[in-house]
DSSP file (Angstrom, degrees, kcal/mol; ACC not computed):
  #  RESIDUE AA STRUCTURE BP1 BP2  ACC     N-H-->O    O-->H-N    N-H-->O    O-->H-N    TCO  KAPPA ALPHA  PHI   PSI    X-CA   Y-CA   Z-CA
    1    1 A M              0   0    0      0, 0.0    10,-0.3     0, 0.0     2,-0.1   0.000 360.0 360.0 360.0 154.8   -8.0  -14.8    3.3
    2    2 A Q        -     0   0    0      8,-0.1     3,-0.1     1,-0.0     9,-0.1  -0.324 360.0-100.2 -87.9 176.3   -6.0  -15.4    6.5
    3    3 A D    >   -     0   0    0      1,-0.2     3,-1.0    -2,-0.1     5,-0.1  -0.817  36.7-174.7-103.7  97.3   -3.8  -13.1    8.2
    4    4 A P  T 3  S+     0   0    0      0, 0.0    -1,-0.2     0, 0.0    66,-0.1   0.797  81.3  51.7 -67.9 -29.9   -0.4  -14.3    7.0
    5    5 A A  T 3  S-     0   0    0      4,-0.1    -2,-0.1    -3,-0.1    65,-0.0   0.701  99.6-135.5 -79.0 -19.2    1.6  -11.8    9.4
    6    6 A G  S <  S+     0   0    0     -3,-1.0    -1,-0.0     3,-0.2    -3,-0.0   0.716  71.2 116.7  66.4  22.0   -0.3  -12.9   12.4
    7    7 A D  S    S-     0   0    0      2,-0.1     3,-0.1     0, 0.0    -1,-0.1   0.264  90.4 -98.2-111.2  21.3   -0.8   -9.5   13.6
    8    8 A G  S    S+     0   0    0      1,-0.3     2,-0.2    -5,-0.1   115,-0.1   0.333  77.2 135.5  90.5  -7.2   -4.6   -9.2   13.5
    9    9 A A        -     0   0    0      1,-0.1     2,-0.6   115,-0.1    -1,-0.3  -0.527  56.8-123.5 -77.0 141.1   -4.8   -7.4   10.1
   10   10 A S    >   -     0   0    0    113,-0.2     3,-1.6    -2,-0.2   115,-0.4  -0.774  25.3-120.0 -84.5 119.6   -7.5   -8.8    7.8
   11   11 A A  T 3  S-     0   0    0     -2,-0.6   116,-0.1   -10,-0.3   103,-0.1  -0.418  90.4 -10.7 -59.0 116.9   -6.1   -9.8    4.5
   12   12 A G  T 3  S+     0   0    0    114,-0.3    -1,-0.3    -2,-0.2   115,-0.3   0.846  77.4 158.7  66.0  35.2   -7.9   -7.7    1.9
   13   13 A E    <   +     0   0    0     -3,-1.6     2,-0.3   113,-0.1   113,-0.2   0.751  63.8  46.6 -66.4 -23.4  -10.5   -6.3    4.1
   14   14 A Y  E    S-a  126   0A   0    111,-2.6   113,-1.6    -4,-0.2     2,-0.3  -0.908  81.3-125.3-114.6 148.8  -11.0   -3.4    1.6
   15   15 A A  E >   -a  127   0A   0     -2,-0.3     3,-2.3   111,-0.2   113,-0.2  -0.646  48.2 -81.8 -83.4 148.0  -11.4   -3.4   -2.1
   16   16 A Y  T 3  S+     0   0    0    111,-0.5    14,-0.3     1,-0.3    -1,-0.1  -0.138 120.7  29.6 -44.9 138.0   -9.1   -1.1   -4.2
   17   17 A G  T 3  S+     0   0    0     12,-3.4    -1,-0.3     1,-0.3     2,-0.2   0.109  92.0 112.7  91.8 -24.2  -10.7    2.5   -4.0
   18   18 A Q    <   -     0   0    0     -3,-2.3    11,-0.6    11,-0.3    -1,-0.3  -0.570  54.9-151.7 -82.2 144.3  -12.2    2.1   -0.6
   19   19 A S  E     -E   28   0B   0     -2,-0.2     2,-0.3     9,-0.2     9,-0.2  -0.839  13.4-176.8-118.9 156.5  -10.6    4.2    2.1
   20   20 A T  E     -E   27   0B   0      7,-2.1     7,-2.4    -2,-0.3     2,-0.5  -0.967  31.2-104.8-145.0 159.6  -10.3    3.8    5.9
   21   21 A V  E     -E   26   0B   0     -2,-0.3     2,-0.5     5,-0.2     5,-0.2  -0.747  29.2-179.9 -93.1 130.3   -9.0    5.8    8.7
   22   22 A L  E >   -E   25   0B   0      3,-3.1     3,-1.5    -2,-0.5     2,-0.3  -0.864  63.9 -61.3-127.2  95.2   -5.6    4.9   10.1
   23   23 A G  T 3  S-     0   0    0     -2,-0.5    -1,-0.0     1,-0.3    25,-0.0  -0.508 120.8 -10.1  60.8-120.3   -4.8    7.3   13.0
   24   24 A D  T 3  S+     0   0    0     -2,-0.3    24,-3.5    -3,-0.1     2,-0.4   0.431 126.4  76.9 -86.0   6.5   -4.6   10.8   11.7
   25   25 A Y  E <   -EF  22  47B   0     -3,-1.5    -3,-3.1    22,-0.2     2,-0.6  -0.887  65.0-147.4-119.5 137.4   -4.7    9.6    7.9
   26   26 A T  E     -EF  21  46B   0     20,-2.6    20,-1.4    -2,-0.4    -5,-0.2  -0.951  31.5-165.9-101.0 122.2   -7.4    8.5    5.7
   27   27 A V  E     -EF  20  45B   0     -7,-2.4    -7,-2.1    -2,-0.6     2,-0.3  -0.717  18.4-179.9-116.0 142.2   -5.9    5.9    3.4
   28   28 A S  E     -EF  19  44B   0     16,-2.2    16,-2.7    -2,-0.2     2,-0.7  -0.984  22.0-147.4-143.1 139.3   -6.9    4.3    0.1
   29   29 A V  E     - F   0  43B   0    -11,-0.6   -12,-3.4    -2,-0.3   -11,-0.3  -0.917  21.0-169.6 -88.3 114.1   -5.1    1.7   -2.0
   30   30 A D  E     -     0   0B   0     12,-3.2     2,-0.3    -2,-0.7    13,-0.2   0.660  51.0 -57.1 -86.8 -19.5   -6.4    2.8   -5.4
   31   31 A G  E     - F   0  42B   0     11,-0.9    11,-3.2    -3,-0.1    -1,-0.3  -0.846  48.0-113.6 161.4 177.5   -5.1   -0.1   -7.4
   32   32 A V  E     - F   0  41B   0     -2,-0.3     2,-0.4     9,-0.2     9,-0.2  -0.915  14.2-160.2-134.2 156.3   -1.9   -2.1   -8.4
   33   33 A T  E     - F   0  40B   0      7,-2.7     7,-2.8    -2,-0.3     2,-0.5  -0.998  15.2-135.2-131.3 134.4    0.0   -2.6  -11.6
   34   34 A L  E     + F   0  39B   0     -2,-0.4   104,-0.7     5,-0.2     2,-0.4  -0.808  19.8 178.6 -93.8 134.4    2.5   -5.5  -12.4
   35   35 A R  E >   -gF 138  38B   0      3,-3.9     3,-1.3    -2,-0.5     2,-0.4  -0.766  64.6 -65.7-133.3  84.3    5.7   -4.6  -14.0
   36   36 A G  T 3  S-     0   0    0    102,-0.7   103,-0.1    -2,-0.4   102,-0.1  -0.629 119.4 -14.1  71.0-117.9    7.7   -7.8  -14.5
   37   37 A D  T 3  S+     0   0    0     -2,-0.4    68,-2.4    -3,-0.1     2,-0.5   0.196 123.9  91.0 -96.1  11.8    8.5   -8.9  -10.9
   38   38 A V  E <   -F   35   0B   0     -3,-1.3    -3,-3.9    65,-0.2     2,-0.5  -0.891  59.4-157.7-110.9 130.9    7.6   -5.6   -9.5
   39   39 A V  E     -FH  34 102B   0     63,-2.7    63,-1.6    -2,-0.5     2,-0.4  -0.951   9.6-159.6-110.4 122.8    4.1   -4.6   -8.2
   40   40 A V  E     -FH  33 101B   0     -7,-2.8    -7,-2.7    -2,-0.5     2,-0.4  -0.892   4.6-159.5-105.9 135.6    3.3   -0.9   -8.0
   41   41 A A  E     -FH  32 100B   0     59,-2.7    59,-1.7    -2,-0.4     2,-0.5  -0.923   8.7-146.0-110.7 131.7    0.5    0.3   -5.8
   42   42 A D  E     +FH  31  99B   0    -11,-3.2   -12,-3.2    -2,-0.4   -11,-0.9  -0.876  26.2 179.7 -99.4 128.5   -1.3    3.7   -6.2
   43   43 A L  E     -FH  29  98B   0     55,-3.0    55,-2.7    -2,-0.5     2,-0.4  -0.925  16.9-161.1-124.3 150.6   -2.2    5.1   -2.8
   44   44 A T  E     -FH  28  97B   0    -16,-2.7   -16,-2.2    -2,-0.3     2,-0.3  -0.999  13.3-171.8-130.9 140.8   -4.0    8.3   -1.7
   45   45 A V  E     -FH  27  96B   0     51,-2.5    51,-2.1    -2,-0.4     2,-0.4  -0.967  12.3-161.8-129.2 145.3   -3.8    9.8    1.8
   46   46 A T  E     -FH  26  95B   0    -20,-1.4   -20,-2.6    -2,-0.3     2,-0.5  -0.998  14.6-142.5-118.8 128.1   -5.5   12.5    3.5
   47   47 A Y  E     +F   25   0B   0     47,-2.4    46,-4.3    -2,-0.4    47,-0.4  -0.795  25.8 165.2-101.6 123.8   -4.1   14.0    6.8
   48   48 A A        +     0   0    0    -24,-3.5   -23,-0.1    -2,-0.5    44,-0.1   0.063  44.0 103.8-118.9  20.4   -6.6   15.1    9.5
   49   49 A G  S    S-     0   0    0    -25,-0.3     4,-0.1     1,-0.1    44,-0.1  -0.533  78.4 -80.2-103.9 174.7   -4.2   15.6   12.4
   50   50 A P  S    S-     0   0    0      0, 0.0    -1,-0.1     0, 0.0    -2,-0.0  -0.171  95.0  -7.8 -67.9 158.7   -2.8   18.6   14.1
   51   51 A G  S    S-     0   0    0     41,-0.0    41,-0.6     2,-0.0     2,-0.3  -0.225 116.4 -27.1  56.2-132.9    0.2   20.5   12.6
   52   52 A A  E     -J   91   0C   0     39,-0.2     2,-0.4    40,-0.0    39,-0.2  -0.875  53.7-146.1-115.4 150.4    1.8   18.6    9.7
   53   53 A G  E     -J   90   0C   0     37,-2.9    37,-4.3    -2,-0.3     2,-0.6  -0.908   3.7-151.7-117.6 147.7    1.9   15.0    8.8
   54   54 A D    >>  -     0   0    0     -2,-0.4     4,-3.3    35,-0.2     3,-1.0  -0.831  11.6-175.4-114.6  88.5    4.7   13.1    7.0
   55   55 A A  H 3> S+     0   0    0     -2,-0.6     4,-1.5    33,-0.3    -1,-0.1   0.782  83.5  56.9 -57.6 -29.7    3.0   10.2    5.2
   56   56 A Y  H 34 S+     0   0    0     28,-0.2    -1,-0.3     1,-0.2    29,-0.1   0.867 116.3  35.3 -74.6 -31.2    6.4    8.8    4.1
   57   57 A E  H <4 S+     0   0    0     -3,-1.0    -2,-0.2     1,-0.1    -1,-0.2   0.833 123.4  42.9 -83.1 -35.2    7.5    8.6    7.8
   58   58 A D  H  < S+     0   0    0     -4,-3.3    60,-3.4    60,-0.1    61,-0.6   0.754 107.0  56.7 -92.0 -25.6    4.3    7.7    9.3
   59   59 A L  E  <  -B  117   0A   0     -4,-1.5     2,-0.4    -5,-0.3    58,-0.2  -0.822  59.7-166.5-107.5 145.4    2.8    5.1    7.0
   60   60 A H  E     -B  116   0A   0     56,-2.9    56,-3.1    -2,-0.4     2,-0.3  -0.964   7.0-154.2-131.3 142.2    4.4    1.8    5.9
   61   61 A S  E     +B  115   0A   0     -2,-0.4    12,-2.1    54,-0.2     2,-0.3  -0.953  13.4 175.3-128.0 148.0    3.2   -0.4    3.1
   62   62 A Y  E     -BC 114  72A   0     52,-2.1    52,-2.6    -2,-0.3     2,-0.4  -0.905  20.0-146.8-137.2 157.0    3.6   -4.2    2.5
   63   63 A L  E     -BC 113  71A   0      8,-2.2     8,-3.4    -2,-0.3     2,-0.5  -0.998  14.0-158.8-130.2 133.1    2.4   -6.7   -0.1
   64   64 A Y  E     -BC 112  70A   0     48,-3.0    48,-1.9    -2,-0.4     6,-0.2  -0.968  11.2-147.7-114.1 124.5    1.7  -10.2    1.2
   65   65 A D    >   -     0   0    0      4,-1.9     3,-3.0    -2,-0.5    43,-0.1  -0.258  36.6 -88.8 -86.2-179.4    1.7  -12.9   -1.5
   66   66 A A  T 3  S+     0   0    0     41,-0.5    -1,-0.1    43,-0.4    42,-0.1   0.732 127.1  55.6 -57.4 -21.9   -0.5  -15.9   -1.4
   67   67 A D  T 3  S-     0   0    0      2,-0.1    -1,-0.3   -63,-0.0     3,-0.1   0.304 119.9-107.9 -90.2   6.6    2.1  -17.9    0.5
   68   68 A G    <   +     0   0    0     -3,-3.0     2,-0.1     1,-0.3    -2,-0.1   0.506  67.1 151.9  82.4   4.6    2.2  -15.3    3.1
   69   69 A Y        -     0   0    0      1,-0.1    -4,-1.9    -5,-0.0     2,-0.5  -0.469  40.4-133.3 -71.6 137.1    5.5  -13.9    2.2
   70   70 A S  E     -C   64   0A   0     -6,-0.2     2,-0.5    -2,-0.1    -6,-0.2  -0.829  14.6-162.5 -97.4 132.7    5.9  -10.2    3.1
   71   71 A H  E     -C   63   0A   0     -8,-3.4    -8,-2.2    -2,-0.5     2,-0.4  -0.971  13.2-145.1-105.4 124.1    7.3   -7.8    0.6
   72   72 A D  E >   -C   62   0A   0     -2,-0.5     3,-1.8   -10,-0.2    31,-0.3  -0.735   7.0-146.0 -94.0 128.7    8.4   -4.5    2.1
   73   73 A A  G >  S+     0   0    0    -12,-2.1     3,-1.2    -2,-0.4    28,-0.4   0.751  99.7  64.5 -62.9 -17.5    8.0   -1.2    0.0
   74   74 A T  G 3  S+     0   0    0    -13,-0.3    -1,-0.3     1,-0.3    28,-0.1   0.600  93.6  61.9 -83.2  -7.2   11.2    0.2    1.5
   75   75 A D  G <  S+     0   0    0     -3,-1.8     2,-0.5    26,-0.2    -1,-0.3   0.386  89.3  87.8 -89.9  -1.4   13.1   -2.7   -0.3
   76   76 A C    <   +     0   0    0     -3,-1.2    25,-0.2    25,-0.3   -38,-0.0  -0.876  44.6 174.5-110.3 126.4   12.0   -1.4   -3.8
   77   77 A D        +     0   0    0     -2,-0.5    -1,-0.1     2,-0.1    -3,-0.0   0.014  31.0 136.8-120.0  31.6   14.0    1.2   -5.6
   78   78 A E        -     0   0    0      1,-0.1     2,-0.3     0, 0.0    23,-0.1  -0.502  66.9 -98.5 -74.2 147.0   12.1    1.3   -9.0
   79   79 A P        -     0   0    0      0, 0.0     2,-0.3     0, 0.0    -1,-0.1  -0.467  51.1-175.8 -64.7 123.8   11.5    4.8  -10.4
   80   80 A L    >   -     0   0    0     -2,-0.3     3,-0.7    19,-0.1    21,-0.0  -0.942  23.7-122.2-129.1 152.5    7.9    5.9   -9.4
   81   81 A S  T 3  S+     0   0    0      1,-0.5    17,-0.1    -2,-0.3     2,-0.0  -0.902 103.6  11.4-139.0 104.4    5.9    8.9  -10.2
   82   82 A P  T 3  S-     0   0    0      0, 0.0    17,-2.5     0, 0.0    -1,-0.5   0.534  93.7-155.6 -77.8 135.5    5.0   10.4   -7.7
   83   83 A D  B X   -i   99   0B   0     -3,-0.7     3,-1.3    15,-0.2     4,-0.3  -0.544  20.7-128.3 -79.3 144.9    7.2    8.5   -5.2
   84   84 A A  G >  S+     0   0    0     15,-1.1     3,-1.4     1,-0.3   -28,-0.2   0.820 108.8  61.3 -61.6 -36.5    6.2    8.3   -1.7
   85   85 A A  G 3  S+     0   0    0      1,-0.3    -1,-0.3   -29,-0.1   -29,-0.0   0.645  98.7  60.2 -69.3 -13.9    9.6    9.6   -0.6
   86   86 A D  G <  S+     0   0    0     -3,-1.3    -1,-0.3     2,-0.0    -2,-0.2   0.515  77.9 124.3 -89.7 -11.8    8.9   12.9   -2.6
   87   87 A L    <   -     0   0    0     -3,-1.4   -31,-0.1    -4,-0.3     3,-0.1  -0.235  58.5-132.2 -61.8 140.2    5.7   13.9   -0.7
   88   88 A P        -     0   0    0      0, 0.0   -33,-0.3     0, 0.0   -32,-0.1  -0.371  40.8 -83.9 -74.9 168.2    5.6   17.2    0.9
   89   89 A D        -     0   0    0    -35,-0.1     2,-0.5   -34,-0.1   -35,-0.2  -0.483  51.8-122.5 -66.5 147.0    4.4   17.3    4.6
   90   90 A L  E     -J   53   0C   0    -37,-4.3   -37,-2.9    -2,-0.1     2,-0.2  -0.826  15.7-145.0-100.8 134.8    0.6   17.4    4.6
   91   91 A A  E >   -J   52   0C   0     -2,-0.5     3,-2.5   -39,-0.2   -44,-0.3  -0.480  48.9 -68.3 -77.5 157.4   -1.3   20.1    6.3
   92   92 A H  T 3  S+     0   0    0    -41,-0.6   -44,-0.3     1,-0.3    -1,-0.2  -0.287 125.9  10.0 -47.0 129.4   -4.6   19.3    8.1
   93   93 A G  T 3  S+     0   0    0    -46,-4.3     2,-0.3     1,-0.3    -1,-0.3   0.382  95.4 132.2  83.6  -2.1   -7.0   18.3    5.4
   94   94 A R    <   -     0   0    0     -3,-2.5   -47,-2.4   -47,-0.4     2,-0.3  -0.662  40.2-154.2 -90.1 142.2   -4.5   18.1    2.5
   95   95 A S  E     -H   46   0B   0     -2,-0.3     2,-0.3   -49,-0.2   -49,-0.3  -0.827  12.3-178.6-109.6 149.0   -4.6   15.1    0.2
   96   96 A E  E     -H   45   0B   0    -51,-2.1   -51,-2.5    -2,-0.3     2,-0.4  -0.977  14.6-147.8-143.3 139.7   -1.7   13.6   -1.8
   97   97 A S  E     +H   44   0B   0     -2,-0.3     2,-0.3   -53,-0.2   -53,-0.2  -0.878  30.0 157.3-102.6 138.2   -1.5   10.5   -4.3
   98   98 A F  E     -H   43   0B   0    -55,-2.7   -55,-3.0    -2,-0.4     2,-0.3  -0.906  32.7-116.4-148.0 178.1    1.6    8.6   -4.6
   99   99 A Q  E     -Hi  42  83B   0    -17,-2.5   -15,-1.1    -2,-0.3     2,-0.3  -0.889  18.7-175.8-119.9 154.4    3.1    5.1   -5.6
  100  100 A V  E     -H   41   0B   0    -59,-1.7   -59,-2.7    -2,-0.3     2,-0.3  -0.904  14.5-151.1-135.0 158.8    5.0    2.5   -3.7
  101  101 A C  E     -H   40   0B   0    -28,-0.4     2,-0.4    -2,-0.3   -25,-0.3  -0.942  10.5-154.9-138.5 161.7    6.5   -0.6   -5.0
  102  102 A F  E     -H   39   0B   0    -63,-1.6   -63,-2.7    -2,-0.3     3,-0.3  -0.995  15.8-156.1-140.5 124.7    7.3   -4.2   -4.1
  103  103 A T        +     0   0    0     -2,-0.4   -65,-0.2   -31,-0.3     3,-0.1  -0.537  66.0  38.9 -99.4 163.1   10.1   -6.3   -5.7
  104  104 A G        +     0   0    0      1,-0.2     2,-0.9   -67,-0.2    -1,-0.2   0.796  67.8 155.2  74.8  31.6   10.6  -10.1   -6.0
  105  105 A V        +     0   0    0    -68,-2.4    -1,-0.2    -3,-0.3     3,-0.2  -0.778  14.4 173.5 -98.4 104.3    6.9  -11.0   -6.6
  106  106 A D  S    S+     0   0    0     -2,-0.9     2,-0.4     1,-0.3    -1,-0.2   0.909  73.3  16.2 -73.4 -39.4    6.9  -14.1   -8.4
  107  107 A D        -     0   0    0    -70,-0.1   -41,-0.5     2,-0.1    -1,-0.3  -0.966  55.1-174.0-141.6 115.0    3.1  -14.7   -8.3
  108  108 A A    >   +     0   0    0     -2,-0.4     3,-2.8    24,-0.2     2,-0.3   0.441  44.9 127.8 -91.4  -0.7    0.7  -11.8   -7.5
  109  109 A T  T 3  S+     0   0    0      1,-0.3   -43,-0.4    23,-0.2     3,-0.1  -0.387  86.0   1.6 -61.4 120.9   -2.4  -14.2   -7.4
  110  110 A G  T 3  S+     0   0    0     19,-0.3    -1,-0.3    -2,-0.3    19,-0.1   0.591  97.5 146.6  73.2  13.3   -4.2  -13.7   -4.2
  111  111 A A    <   -     0   0    0     -3,-2.8    17,-0.4    18,-0.1     2,-0.3  -0.360  28.0-164.0 -73.2 160.6   -1.8  -11.0   -3.0
  112  112 A W  E     -B   64   0A   0    -48,-1.9   -48,-3.0    15,-0.1     2,-0.4  -0.992  15.8-127.1-146.4 154.9   -2.9   -8.1   -0.9
  113  113 A V  E     -BD  63 126A   0     13,-2.6    13,-3.1    -2,-0.3     2,-0.4  -0.826  21.0-164.3-100.9 130.4   -1.5   -4.7    0.2
  114  114 A E  E     -BD  62 125A   0    -52,-2.6   -52,-2.1    -2,-0.4     2,-0.4  -0.963   3.3-162.6-116.1 140.5   -1.3   -3.7    3.8
  115  115 A V  E     -BD  61 124A   0      9,-2.3     9,-2.0    -2,-0.4     2,-0.4  -0.972   9.4-165.1-117.3 133.6   -0.8   -0.1    5.0
  116  116 A D  E     -BD  60 123A   0    -56,-3.1   -56,-2.9    -2,-0.4     2,-0.7  -0.920  19.1-142.5-119.7 143.2    0.4    0.4    8.6
  117  117 A N  E  >  -B   59   0A   0      5,-3.3     4,-2.6    -2,-0.4     3,-0.3  -0.884  15.2-162.1 -99.7 109.8    0.4    3.6   10.6
  118  118 A D  T  4 S+     0   0    0    -60,-3.4    -1,-0.1    -2,-0.7   -59,-0.1   0.843  85.2  56.1 -69.0 -22.0    3.7    3.3   12.5
  119  119 A L  T  4 S+     0   0    0    -61,-0.6    -1,-0.2     1,-0.1   -60,-0.1   0.873 123.9  18.9 -70.2 -37.6    2.6    6.0   15.0
  120  120 A T  T  4 S-     0   0    0     -3,-0.3    -2,-0.2     2,-0.2    -1,-0.1   0.655  94.8-122.9-113.8 -22.4   -0.7    4.3   16.1
  121  121 A G     <  +     0   0    0     -4,-2.6    -3,-0.1     1,-0.3    -2,-0.0   0.240  62.2 144.6  86.4  -7.2   -0.3    0.6   15.1
  122  122 A D        +     0   0    0     -5,-0.1    -5,-3.3    -6,-0.1    -1,-0.3  -0.260  22.2 170.7 -57.9 146.2   -3.4    0.9   13.1
  123  123 A H  E     - D   0 116A   0     -7,-0.2     2,-0.3  -102,-0.1    -7,-0.2  -0.989  15.8-174.9-158.2 157.8   -3.4   -1.1    9.8
  124  124 A A  E     - D   0 115A   0     -9,-2.0    -9,-2.3    -2,-0.3     2,-0.4  -0.955  15.5-137.6-149.3 158.9   -5.7   -2.2    7.0
  125  125 A G  E     - D   0 114A   0   -115,-0.4  -111,-2.6    -2,-0.3     2,-0.3  -0.950  11.7-165.0-123.1 143.3   -5.4   -4.5    3.9
  126  126 A W  E     +aD  14 113A   0    -13,-3.1   -13,-2.6    -2,-0.4     2,-0.3  -0.948  15.4 160.9-126.0 145.6   -6.8   -4.0    0.2
  127  127 A T  E     -a   15   0A   0   -113,-1.6  -111,-0.5    -2,-0.3     2,-0.2  -0.972  28.9-172.4-156.5 158.7   -7.1   -6.6   -2.5
  128  128 A D    >>  -     0   0    0    -17,-0.4     4,-2.4    -2,-0.3     3,-0.8  -0.668  13.0-175.2-147.6  86.7   -8.9   -7.2   -5.7
  129  129 A E  H 3> S+     0   0    0      1,-0.3     4,-2.9     2,-0.2   -19,-0.3   0.800  81.2  60.4 -66.1 -20.8   -8.0  -10.8   -6.5
  130  130 A V  H 3> S+     0   0    0      1,-0.2     4,-1.6     2,-0.2    -1,-0.3   0.916 111.0  40.3 -65.3 -38.1   -9.8  -10.6   -9.9
  131  131 A T  H <4 S+     0   0    0     -3,-0.8     4,-0.3     2,-0.2    -2,-0.2   0.947 119.8  43.5 -78.7 -38.5   -7.4   -7.8  -11.0
  132  132 A L  H >< S+     0   0    0     -4,-2.4     3,-1.0     1,-0.2   -24,-0.2   0.946 116.4  47.9 -68.7 -45.9   -4.3   -9.4   -9.4
  133  133 A A  H 3< S+     0   0    0     -4,-2.9    -1,-0.2    -5,-0.2    -2,-0.2   0.803 118.9  39.6 -61.7 -34.9   -5.2  -13.0  -10.7
  134  134 A G  T 3< S+     0   0    0     -4,-1.6     2,-0.3    -5,-0.2    -1,-0.2   0.283  89.0 111.5-104.2  10.4   -5.9  -11.8  -14.2
  135  135 A A    <   -     0   0    0     -3,-1.0     2,-0.4    -4,-0.3   -27,-0.1  -0.602  55.8-148.4 -82.6 139.8   -3.2   -9.3  -14.6
  136  136 A S        -     0   0    0     -2,-0.3  -102,-0.2  -102,-0.1     2,-0.1  -0.868  23.6-108.7-108.4 148.6   -0.4  -10.1  -17.0
  137  137 A R        -     0   0    0     -2,-0.4     2,-0.3  -102,-0.1  -102,-0.2  -0.468  34.3-169.9 -78.8 147.2    3.1   -9.0  -16.5
  138  138 A T  B     -g   35   0B   0   -104,-0.7  -102,-0.7    -2,-0.1     2,-0.4  -0.946  19.6-125.2-129.7 149.2    4.3   -6.3  -18.7
  139  139 A D              0   0    0     -2,-0.3  -103,-0.0  -104,-0.2  -104,-0.0  -0.821 360.0 360.0 -99.0 142.7    7.9   -5.0  -19.0
  140  140 A V              0   0    0     -2,-0.4    -1,-0.1  -105,-0.1  -105,-0.0   0.402 360.0 360.0 -88.0 360.0    8.5   -1.3  -18.5
């Protein structure tokens, strides 16, 4: 897959469940679920920096569809459990799992999730085209 954002990130360089280091965080996108025109992504982060880390403030998530359109997780107000906004600050070595969502997704075939560390500029992409392409939409 190409880099639709043009920022050097490899589209879907990791499969769901794989983790990578983004600055002081080890991040994994564990999977996605389609809910109508909303895509919900499950993430797990572990903080390895000094002091406390605020994953909600430090990390930013996007979904890129096959056409290269970027869907920003901050634009989604679907109820999530647990929601990234509700995460506690993370002490060194602490892990948390949470959800982020993306709205306005007409077709998730070929889509991929990118997570950026806003403090360091590190970013990575996750995909599982088989899951996204074969997923049927469900109403919540």
